[in-house]
C-alpha positions in Angstrom: 30.0 -0.3 17.0 31.3 -3.8 17.6 29.1 -6.6 19.1 30.4 -9.9 20.5 28.1 -12.8 19.9 29.2 -16.4 20.8 32.7 -15.9 19.8 31.8 -14.0 16.6 32.7 -10.3 16.3 30.1 -8.4 14.4 30.3 -4.7 13.4 27.9 -2.1 12.2 28.7 1.3 10.7 25.8 3.6 9.9 24.7 7.2 9.4 21.3 8.8 9.0 21.3 12.3 7.4 18.0 14.3 7.6 17.6 17.1 5.1 15.0 19.7 4.2 14.5 20.1 0.4 13.3 23.5 -0.7 11.3 23.1 -3.9 8.8 25.3 -5.8 6.3 22.6 -6.7 3.5 21.5 -4.4 3.7 17.7 -3.9 2.1 15.9 -1.0 3.5 12.6 0.2 0.9 9.9 -0.6 2.8 7.3 1.3 1.2 6.9 4.7 1.8 5.3 8.0 -0.8 2.9 9.4 -2.4 5.8 11.3 -2.9 7.8 8.1 -0.2 10.4 8.6 2.2 11.1 5.7 5.6 9.5 5.8 7.3 12.8 5.2 6.1 16.2 6.1 5.6 19.2 3.7 5.6 22.8 4.8 4.5 25.8 2.6 7.1 28.6 3.2 5.7 31.0 0.6 4.9 33.4 3.4 8.6 34.3 3.4 8.2 35.9 -0.1 8.0 39.7 0.2 7.9 40.2 -3.6 4.9 39.7 -5.8 4.9 37.0 -8.5 7.4 34.6 -7.1 6.5 30.9 -7.2 5.4 29.2 -4.0 8.1 27.3 -2.2 7.8 24.2 0.0 10.0 22.4 2.4 10.1 18.6 2.2 11.5 16.2 4.7 14.0 13.7 3.3 16.6 11.3 4.6 19.7 9.5 3.5 20.7 6.4 5.5 23.6 4.0 5.1 24.5 0.9 7.0 27.5 -1.4 6.6 27.6 -4.5 8.8 29.4 -7.8 8.8 31.0 -10.6 10.7 34.5 -9.3 10.1 36.3 -7.0 7.6 36.4 -9.8 5.0 32.6 -10.5 5.1 30.3 -7.5 5.1 27.4 -5.9 3.3 26.5 -2.3 2.6 23.0 -0.7 2.2 22.2 2.9 1.3 18.7 4.3 1.2 18.1 7.7 -0.4 14.7 9.3 -0.2 14.2 10.8 -3.7 10.4 11.1 -3.4 10.4 14.9 -3.7 13.1 15.2 -6.4 10.6 16.0 -9.0 10.2 14.2 -12.3 11.8 10.8 -13.0 14.5 12.3 -15.2 15.8 14.2 -12.1 15.5 11.4 -9.6 18.5 9.3 -8.7 17.8 5.6 -9.4 19.9 2.5 -9.6 18.4 2.0 -13.1 20.2 5.2 -14.2 23.5 3.9 -12.9 22.9 0.6 -14.8 22.1 2.6 -18.0 25.3 4.5 -17.6 27.2 1.3 -17.3 25.7 -0.1 -20.5 26.3 3.1 -22.5 28.9 3.0 -25.2 31.5 4.9 -23.2 29.8 4.4 -19.9 31.3 3.3 -16.6 30.2 1.1 -13.8 29.8 3.7 -11.0 29.0 2.8 -7.4 25.5 4.1 -6.5 26.3 4.2 -2.8 29.0 6.8 -3.5 26.5 8.9 -5.6 28.3 7.7 -8.7 31.7 9.2 -7.7 33.7 5.9 -7.3 34.1 3.2 -9.9 32.5 0.0 -8.8 34.9 -2.0 -10.9 37.7 -1.1 -8.5 36.1 -2.3 -5.2 37.1 -1.0 -1.8 37.7 -4.1 0.4 38.1 -2.3 3.8 34.6 -1.6 5.2 35.7 1.4 7.3 37.4 3.1 4.4 34.3 2.4 2.2 32.0 3.7 4.9 34.0 7.0 5.0 33.9 7.2 1.2 30.1 6.7 1.1 29.7 9.2 4.0 31.8 11.8 2.2 29.9 11.6 -1.1 26.4 11.4 0.5 27.1 14.3 2.9 28.0 16.7 0.1 24.5 16.9 -1.6 22.8 17.1 1.8 25.1 20.0 2.7 24.3 21.7 -0.6 20.6 21.4 0.1 21.0 22.9 3.6 23.2 25.8 2.2 20.5 26.4 -0.5 17.8 26.6 2.2 19.8 28.9 4.5 20.7 31.1 1.5 17.1 31.5 0.5 16.0 32.4 4.1 18.9 34.9 4.4 17.8 36.4 1.0 14.2 36.7 2.2 15.3 38.5 5.4 17.5 40.9 3.4 14.5 41.6 1.1 12.3 42.1 4.2 14.7 44.6 5.6 14.4 46.6 2.4 10.6 46.6 2.2 
């Protein structure tokens, strides 16, 4: 998207990727909107189990959003917001602090958090469109894995149901 404002040409590149996370731990979102509703919804899908003794499973809403905007291709800024609320314990959760610790480690590297740690931040990408595509590529992959995991579990439940 390009916007003309008083002779300045501004641009914005953005994506918003919703994802449903399938987890076997019951967590409610204590973050609330002003009206008291939780920020993200949780659904118990344990009714899909046809076998006894399996742990309960829950679907959690999450979102990955990225925006790159600037005045021109030599002056721009990038933001990426990843909802990690339902990723379990802090040792599993993606944080900028972890990227910083990796950088300070003896044989660590300065990896770009926006690219999910797949691109070295010491070799910057100066072209905002190319950087946007790189971020989109690396952020889409984990979202796709979560969707494939969910579809696989549901297909497995239907196969089990057909055998019962």
